[in-house]
DOKOL-800160 format. One line per 10 residues: their letters; for each residue x, y, z negated of N, C-alpha, C. Coordinates in nm, 4 decimals. Example, Ala and Ser with C-alpha at 12.3 -4.5 7.8 and 13.67 -1.06 7.14 Angstrom:
residues 2
AS = 1.3190 -0.5690 -0.7800 1.2300 -0.4500 -0.7800 1.3200 -0.3300 -0.7800; 1.2850 -0.2250 -0.7080 1.3670 -0.1060 -0.7140 1.2900 0.0030 -0.7870;
This chain:
residues 80
MAGNIDEVVA = -0.0044 -1.2680 -0.7017 -0.0469 -1.1299 -0.6889 -0.1958 -1.1254 -0.6631; -0.2529 -1.0108 -0.6894 -0.3959 -0.9936 -0.6638 -0.4226 -1.0041 -0.5152; -0.5370 -1.0613 -0.4801 -0.5709 -1.0855 -0.3400 -0.5695 -0.9612 -0.2536; -0.6213 -0.8500 -0.3046 -0.6274 -0.7288 -0.2242 -0.4901 -0.6684 -0.2006; -0.4018 -0.6826 -0.2940 -0.2670 -0.6281 -0.2793 -0.1882 -0.7070 -0.1754; -0.2183 -0.8344 -0.1606 -0.1452 -0.9195 -0.0663 -0.1476 -0.8644 0.0758; -0.2620 -0.8125 0.1197 -0.2731 -0.7579 0.2553 -0.1800 -0.6390 0.2754; -0.1777 -0.5500 0.1789 -0.0936 -0.4306 0.1883 0.0532 -0.4704 0.1843; 0.0879 -0.5614 0.0952 0.2272 -0.6078 0.0838 0.2708 -0.6762 0.2136; 0.1869 -0.7600 0.2702 0.2199 -0.8276 0.3968 0.2437 -0.7258 0.5082;
FLLSERLLTE = 0.1610 -0.6222 0.5124 0.1792 -0.5165 0.6127 0.3126 -0.4454 0.5920; 0.3425 -0.4081 0.4677 0.4673 -0.3372 0.4398 0.5889 -0.4231 0.4712; 0.5817 -0.5514 0.4411 0.6921 -0.6422 0.4751 0.7084 -0.6541 0.6262; 0.5986 -0.6684 0.6986 0.6057 -0.6842 0.8447 0.6596 -0.5584 0.9128; 0.6323 -0.4418 0.8542 0.6809 -0.3156 0.9105 0.8170 -0.2754 0.8539; 0.8737 -0.3621 0.7713 1.0038 -0.3387 0.7063 1.0035 -0.2110 0.6221; 0.8910 -0.1884 0.5553 0.8781 -0.0758 0.4640 0.8910 -0.1216 0.3189; 0.9088 -0.2505 0.3004 0.9287 -0.3110 0.1694 1.0371 -0.4173 0.1866; 1.1464 -0.4044 0.1117 1.2554 -0.5008 0.1235 1.2239 -0.6260 0.0420; 1.2986 -0.7298 0.0666 1.2814 -0.8532 -0.0104 1.3098 -0.8296 -0.1582;
FQFSVLKQES = 1.4086 -0.7445 -0.1871 1.4389 -0.7127 -0.3269 1.3203 -0.6410 -0.3919; 1.2656 -0.5417 -0.3236 1.1500 -0.4694 -0.3767 1.0308 -0.5630 -0.3937; 1.0160 -0.6583 -0.3031 0.9087 -0.7561 -0.3123 0.9262 -0.8439 -0.4360; 1.0504 -0.8847 -0.4639 1.0751 -0.9677 -0.5824 1.0491 -0.8885 -0.7107; 1.0822 -0.7590 -0.7106 1.0522 -0.6741 -0.8257 0.9015 -0.6614 -0.8418; 0.8301 -0.6429 -0.7330 0.6841 -0.6306 -0.7358 0.6198 -0.7553 -0.7955; 0.6691 -0.8728 -0.7597 0.6122 -0.9973 -0.8120 0.6279 -1.0074 -0.9634; 0.7327 -0.9449 -1.0188 0.7584 -0.9527 -1.1621 0.6902 -0.8415 -1.2417; 0.6398 -0.7398 -1.1739 0.5761 -0.6265 -1.2406 0.4445 -0.6665 -1.3050; 0.4172 -0.6100 -1.4221 0.2889 -0.6378 -1.4878 0.1773 -0.5548 -1.4253;
DKAKYLCLHL = 0.2088 -0.4329 -1.3785 0.1101 -0.3472 -1.3138 0.1468 -0.3333 -1.1655; 0.1100 -0.4331 -1.0884 0.1472 -0.4385 -0.9475 0.0891 -0.3230 -0.8671; -0.0344 -0.2865 -0.8964 -0.0989 -0.1771 -0.8230 -0.0234 -0.0457 -0.8435; 0.0181 -0.0192 -0.9659 0.0914 0.1042 -0.9943 0.2266 0.1046 -0.9235; 0.2972 -0.0085 -0.9266 0.4266 -0.0183 -0.8583 0.4089 0.0058 -0.7087; 0.3068 -0.0552 -0.6501 0.2814 -0.0405 -0.5068 0.2455 0.1039 -0.4729; 0.1657 0.1667 -0.5554 0.1281 0.3067 -0.5346 0.2509 0.3974 -0.5389; 0.3378 0.3769 -0.6368 0.4605 0.4563 -0.6468 0.5510 0.4333 -0.5259; 0.5567 0.3094 -0.4787 0.6384 0.2783 -0.3612 0.5831 0.3489 -0.2371; 0.4511 0.3471 -0.2200 0.3893 0.4157 -0.1060 0.4155 0.5666 -0.1117;
EDLKKTEKLL = 0.4066 0.6252 -0.2304 0.4344 0.7684 -0.2454 0.5805 0.7989 -0.2132; 0.6710 0.7086 -0.2517 0.8128 0.7261 -0.2203 0.8356 0.7194 -0.0694; 0.7673 0.6271 -0.0021 0.7785 0.6175 0.1438 0.7293 0.7459 0.2101; 0.6252 0.8032 0.1550 0.5717 0.9290 0.2078 0.6725 1.0428 0.1884; 0.7340 1.0498 0.0714 0.8321 1.1556 0.0422 0.9541 1.1460 0.1323; 0.9962 1.0234 0.1636 1.1140 1.0037 0.2476 1.0785 1.0033 0.3960; 0.9536 1.0390 0.4269 0.9036 1.0539 0.5632 0.9091 0.9261 0.6464; 0.8971 0.8118 0.5793 0.8859 0.6853 0.6517 0.7409 0.6585 0.6896; 0.6496 0.7331 0.6264 0.5079 0.7276 0.6613 0.4671 0.8646 0.7135; 0.3940 0.8649 0.8244 0.3440 0.9907 0.8765 0.2208 1.0367 0.7997;
LLDYEWVILP = 0.1425 0.9393 0.7524 0.0222 0.9714 0.6763 -0.0033 0.8619 0.5743; -0.0364 0.9037 0.4548 -0.0800 0.8133 0.3493 -0.2028 0.8778 0.2880; -0.3175 0.8131 0.3025 -0.4422 0.8724 0.2561 -0.5207 0.7701 0.1755; -0.5697 0.8153 0.0595 -0.6537 0.7331 -0.0270 -0.7922 0.7956 -0.0303; -0.8943 0.7130 -0.0266 -1.0308 0.7609 -0.0465 -1.0989 0.6642 -0.1418; -1.1479 0.7175 -0.2520 -1.2139 0.6346 -0.3526 -1.3526 0.6896 -0.3758; -1.4533 0.6103 -0.3432 -1.5933 0.6488 -0.3604 -1.6521 0.5579 -0.4677; -1.7141 0.6180 -0.5671 -1.7693 0.5392 -0.6776 -1.9167 0.5063 -0.6562; -1.9949 0.6049 -0.6124 -2.1388 0.5840 -0.5948 -2.1779 0.5974 -0.4488; -2.2713 0.5275 -0.3974 -2.3585 0.4305 -0.4624 -2.2898 0.2962 -0.4848;
VERLKLTIVT = -2.1844 0.2677 -0.4086 -2.1081 0.1440 -0.4257 -1.9612 0.1819 -0.4302; -1.8874 0.1257 -0.5264 -1.7451 0.1566 -0.5357 -1.6724 0.1029 -0.4124; -1.5922 0.1911 -0.3525 -1.5190 0.1545 -0.2319 -1.3859 0.2281 -0.2314; -1.2814 0.1591 -0.1917 -1.1484 0.2180 -0.1799 -1.1022 0.2005 -0.0371; -1.0555 0.3105 0.0222 -1.0021 0.3038 0.1583 -0.8611 0.3611 0.1558; -0.7671 0.2846 0.2073 -0.6267 0.3237 0.2133 -0.5868 0.3271 0.3605; -0.5362 0.4418 0.4040 -0.4915 0.4568 0.5424 -0.3421 0.4843 0.5427; -0.2690 0.4045 0.6213 -0.1243 0.4192 0.6340 -0.0927 0.4364 0.7817; -0.0203 0.5435 0.8152 0.0198 0.5683 0.9535 0.1714 0.5793 0.9580; 0.2314 0.4956 1.0435 0.3757 0.5013 1.0665 0.3975 0.5481 1.2100;
ERINKEFTYS = 0.5218 0.5564 1.2516 0.5509 0.5951 1.3898 0.5022 0.4902 1.4891; 0.4923 0.3654 1.4448 0.4557 0.2562 1.5353 0.3101 0.2153 1.5288; 0.2465 0.2301 1.4131 0.1143 0.1715 1.3950 0.0367 0.2476 1.2884; -0.0956 0.2373 1.2963 -0.1765 0.2851 1.1842 -0.2601 0.1683 1.1351; -0.2813 0.1650 1.0051 -0.3502 0.0534 0.9428 -0.4422 0.1076 0.8349; -0.5642 0.0546 0.8316 -0.6616 0.0951 0.7323 -0.7039 -0.0272 0.6519; -0.7023 -0.0123 0.5215 -0.7458 -0.1178 0.4300 -0.8686 -0.0662 0.3576; -0.9767 -0.1459 0.3554 -1.0988 -0.1067 0.2868 -1.1389 -0.2176 0.1919; -1.1678 -0.1775 0.0689 -1.2081 -0.2741 -0.0336 -1.3361 -0.2240 -0.1011; -1.4302 -0.3150 -0.1215 -1.5552 -0.2804 -0.1889 -1.5716 -0.3630 -0.3143;
């Protein structure tokens, strides 16, 4: 898997927001980012996430910030 996705997947596995079956499907997907995004949106719809926020800034430097808040923890991922 792509290096940046590994952090998010590890977090979801540790918080039991991604099952082993879903993880095995993710490993076989050709578009891992899209699968992960759809999974996060599904978690939001089923209210397993209190907050799911994306911020994508292109200029002056491309940066992506993903914030995930659950009942137990909040986690922010930033990629440049």
